[in-house]
N, C-alpha and C positions, 0 to 999 in steps of 0.2 A: 314133394315140397322142398324147396330150396331156400337159400338165404334171402331170396327175393319174396318169400312168402308174406312177410309183414307188409309188403307194399303191393301185393297182388290185387289188381283192380277187380278181379272176379269174386273176391271174398266179400261176404256181407258185412258191412261195417258195424251192424248191430249185433253180430254174433258175439256171444260171451267170450269165447276163446280169443277172437281177434282183439277185442277191447282189452282184455287182460294182457295179452302179449304186447300190444301197443304201449300200455302203461309201463310194463316192465322194461321194454326197450328204451322208452323215453327216459326212465330213471337211470338206466345203465349208461346211456350216452351222456346225459347231463352231468352226473356225478364224476364220470371219468374226465370230462372236460374241466370240472372244478378242480380236480386233483392235480391238473397240470400247473396250477398256480398262476395262470396268466392274469386273473382278475381277483387278487386276494382281498380287495376292498369289499367285494360283494359275496364272499365265500359263505359266511354263516347264514345270512338271509336266504341265499339261494339254496343251500342245503336244507334249511328249514322248510322251504316251499316244496322241494323235490321229495323229501321224506314224507311230508304230509300227503302229497299226491299218491305216493306209493302205497301208503297205508289205506287209502281209499280202495285200491285194488285188493289189498289184503282183506279189508272188511267184506268186500264182495265175495272173495273166496271163502272166508270164514262163514258167511251167511248161506252159502250155497250148500246144497246137499252133498253128501260124500261122493267124491269122484272116484270111480273104480277104473284102474288102468286096463287096457286091452290084454296085456300079457301078464302072466303070473310073476315073472321075474323082470326086473328093470333092465332094459337093454343098455349095453355099455356105451357111454358117451365119450370114452377116452379120458385121459387125465385132465383134471380141472386146470384152467389157466392159472399161472402164478400171479399172486396179488401182492407180493412183498413190496414191489415198487409203488403200487397204489397206496399201500398202508404207510409207507415211509413218507410219501408225498402229503398224505392227509395229516400225518403226525407233525410234519414241519409247518404246514399251513395253519393248523389249529393249535399249535404249541401252547399258547396261554390258557386254553380252555379244554385241552384234549382229555384230561383225566377228570372224571366226575364220580360221584357215589351213587349206587343203585341198589334197590331192593328187588331181588329177582322175582319173588312171588308175593304179591300183596295180600294173598289169602293165607299165607303160612306165617303164623304169629311168632313174635319174638326173634325174628331174624335180623341180625345187624346189617347195616349197609355195607356193601363191598365196593372196592374201586373198579372202575371200568374205563375204557378209552373209546372215544368217538371214532378214532381212526381204525381201531380193531373192529368195532361194531359195523361200520360202513363196509369194510372189506368182507366181513362175514356175510352180510346181506347180499353183497354183489356176487359172492361165490355161489350162494344158493340160487339166486336168480339166473345166473349164467348157466347153471346146470340144467335148469328147466328150459331155458332158451335153446340149449343144444338139442333137446328132444323136439322142441317146436320146429326148429329149422330143419330137422331131419324128417318132418312129416308126422311125428308121433304126438299129435295134438292132445289126445286124452292123457298120455303119459306126462306131458308137460304140465297140464292142468293139475293132475294128481300130485306131481312133485311140488308145484308151487303151493298147493293147498296144504299138503302134508308138512312141508318145511315152514309154512306160515305158522302152523300150530306148534311145531316142535322147535323152531329156532328164529327165523328171520322176523316173524311178527313181533315177538316180545323184544327182540334186539332193536328193531327199527323203532318201536314204541319208546324204549328207553332213550335211544338217541334223540328222538323228537323232543322228549321232555328236557333233555340236557340243552339242546339247541334253543328251544323256546325259553328256557330259563335265562340263557345268556342274553337273548334279545330283550326279554322283559327287564332284566337288571339294567341294561343300558338305556332302553327307552324310558324307563321310569326313573333314571338317574339315581339308582341305588347302588351302594357299595356291593362288590362281588367278592365272595371269599374264594381264594385260590387254595386248593388242597396241596400246599407245599410239602413235598416229601412223600405224598401219598402216591403209591404206584400199584400196578396190577399184580405184581409178584408178592405182595404182602398178604398176610392173613386178614380175614374180615375184622373190622374194628367197630366198636360201639360209638354211640353219639359223642361221649365225652372225649374219646381219643380223636375222633374226626374234628371236633371243635378245637382241640389242642393243636392239631396239625395245621389247621387252616390259618393262612396268613391273609391280611386284609389287602385287597387290590381294588382300587377305585375303578368304577366302570369305564371312565374315560381313558384309562391306561390300556385297556384292551379294545375299546370301541373304535378307535382310529384304525389300527392295523387290520381289524376284522370287518371294516366297512359298516360300522354301526354308529349312530349318533344318539347321544342322550336326549331324553325328552326335555322340553322347555319347562 
């Protein structure tokens, strides 16, 4: 199986592995294009759409029975591609709304929200998906599916879900013409903070101030 596998006309388009690989590849191609910054006015709505579609693939992997790889030890895929440039591009593109607060485990009580970055989240998801794609393109279909399923549960599923909530919140604030709180001074190298501290740190930024640069229009 080669790099052309994803477009091999002999593959059954109804095959589970083909469908998941197609969704993964579509996400990787689309968000990489967004990161170039050629169309900043549509960045947030487009990312909202792409992350939503990716999580459909994740849900299918999550609902699937446990996938067992063919080999006991994972074959070496070589070093993961560097994502620093992607991360920096996303950070610049999403600067007004990049930092948000997140609760990692909704079933673990009394945990304070912690700061996170959409740019970090997107590149973490991309790294996981690329790793599985390397297996898929090398012909190790079961290994690819195992990796995508395992990393969905252990990392990229929750990360993409948190990113989706942040993006959806931005779109909702703008479309509903509601003020949006910017976490001024909040960053990911700080220790977790409680609600009162988050409220103290948050500055008021009207939705229209970020709506224009990010391609969103407030509701009427």
